[in-house]
Structure formats: C-alpha cells, structure tokens
C-alpha positions in Angstrom: 70.8 -6.8 77.7 68.9 -5.9 74.5 71.3 -5.0 71.7 68.7 -4.3 69.1 64.9 -4.2 68.5 63.6 -5.4 65.3 60.1 -5.2 64.2 58.6 -6.4 61.0 55.7 -4.4 59.5 55.3 -6.3 56.4 52.2 -8.2 57.8 54.1 -11.2 58.8 54.5 -10.4 62.5 52.3 -7.3 62.6 49.7 -6.1 60.3 49.3 -2.4 61.3 49.2 1.1 60.0 49.4 3.0 63.3 52.4 3.4 65.6 52.4 5.6 68.8 56.0 7.2 69.3 57.1 9.0 72.5 60.2 11.0 72.8 61.7 10.9 76.2 64.6 12.5 78.0 66.3 10.7 80.9 66.2 12.9 84.0 67.9 10.4 86.4 70.6 7.9 86.0 68.2 5.2 87.0 65.8 6.1 84.3 66.3 3.0 82.0 65.7 0.9 85.2 62.3 2.5 86.1 61.3 2.2 82.4 62.2 -1.4 82.1 61.0 -2.6 85.5 57.7 -0.6 85.6 56.5 0.7 82.3 57.4 -2.5 80.5 55.3 -4.4 82.9 52.3 -2.1 82.2 52.9 -2.6 78.4 53.3 -6.4 78.7 49.9 -6.4 80.6 48.4 -4.5 77.7 50.0 -7.0 75.1 48.6 -10.0 77.1 45.1 -8.5 77.3 44.9 -7.8 73.6 45.3 -4.0 73.7 48.8 -3.8 72.3 50.7 -5.7 69.5 54.2 -4.5 70.3 56.0 -2.2 72.6 59.6 -1.1 72.3 62.0 1.0 74.3 65.1 2.3 72.5 68.0 4.6 73.5 69.9 6.9 71.0 73.5 5.7 70.9 74.8 7.9 68.1 73.9 11.3 66.6 75.1 13.3 63.7 77.1 16.5 64.6 74.2 18.7 63.9 71.5 16.8 65.8 70.1 18.0 69.1 71.3 16.2 72.2 67.6 15.6 73.2 65.7 13.4 73.3 67.7 10.5 74.8 65.3 7.6 74.4 62.0 6.7 72.4 59.3 4.4 73.1 56.9 3.1 70.6 53.7 1.0 70.8 51.7 -0.6 68.2 47.9 -0.7 69.2 45.5 -3.6 68.4 42.8 -2.1 66.0 39.9 -2.7 68.6 42.2 -2.5 71.8 41.6 -0.2 74.5 44.9 0.6 76.3 44.5 0.2 80.0 46.7 2.1 82.6 44.6 1.5 85.8 42.8 -1.7 85.9 42.6 -3.6 89.2 44.3 -6.6 87.8 47.3 -4.3 86.7 47.4 -2.5 90.1 47.3 -6.0 91.9 50.4 -7.1 89.9 52.4 -4.4 91.8 50.7 -5.3 95.1 48.3 -2.5 95.8 47.3 0.9 94.5 49.7 2.8 96.8 52.7 0.9 95.3 51.4 1.4 91.8 50.9 5.0 92.2 54.4 5.5 93.7 55.9 3.5 90.8 54.1 5.8 88.3 55.4 8.8 90.3 59.0 7.6 90.3 59.0 6.6 86.6 57.4 10.1 85.6 60.1 11.8 87.8 62.9 9.9 86.0 62.2 11.4 82.6 60.6 14.2 80.7 58.4 13.7 77.7 59.0 16.4 75.2 56.7 15.0 72.5 54.3 12.3 71.6 53.0 11.6 68.1 50.8 9.0 66.4 52.3 7.9 63.1 50.4 6.3 60.1 52.5 4.1 57.9 51.9 5.2 54.4 54.1 2.6 52.5 56.1 -0.5 53.3 58.7 -1.6 50.9 58.7 -5.2 49.9 
C-alpha cells in the first residue's frame, strides 16, 4: 500500500515545468481498485514508451473544516516534452487482451468516478 507519493521537481529526478492535474470524485466503493488496476497500466505504458515522466494517484485524507468534500482524489501526470500521450495503441489494447476488454475496462473505470475538473499547471518557481 502506498502511504505517500514524493516527487522531486528540482531537476534531479525530473526536469519539467508542466504538470497535468485531474480532480476526481469516487462514484463507487471500488473506484481506487479500477484506477490502480487499469488507469495505472495505461499510464505505465506511456511512461515506458517515453510519453510520460511520472504519474501519480492520490487520495485526500484530511480537509480543513471549511473545505468542500469534493473532490476525493487527484491524479497528476508529468509529460515528456516531445511525448505524445497514447490512449489507444494496438500494443496497449493487446496488454489487456483485446479491444472489447480494453473498452469495457475504460467504461468501468469511467463509471467508477466523475471528473469535475482538469487543469494544466506550469511551475513558475521551485525553491532550492
């Protein structure tokens, strides 16, 4: 079980200025299982093929009293500068058996959550 995700943006592990950030709301109890078993595999494929540097999946575990109770989770991904994110390559589909299974997995994953917002962040300053 992952207790914490740490990412280092000072150029030692990753040299980037862009992060894609998605807010997610769990719609089903098994949401985290879908995200970890399916979406993680899609992201891992893109890391291995040079399209992503990093991908993270996080859960909000504590909020201030005046904070909204949504979203419940966030994902973030750090793209390679020249990478082209791949959602539907034949090799990726084959990883799950066939196109029917792949499309069903996307459907189940999509139904397990809602996505109230997606943003693209640019890092302006990293403190040394």
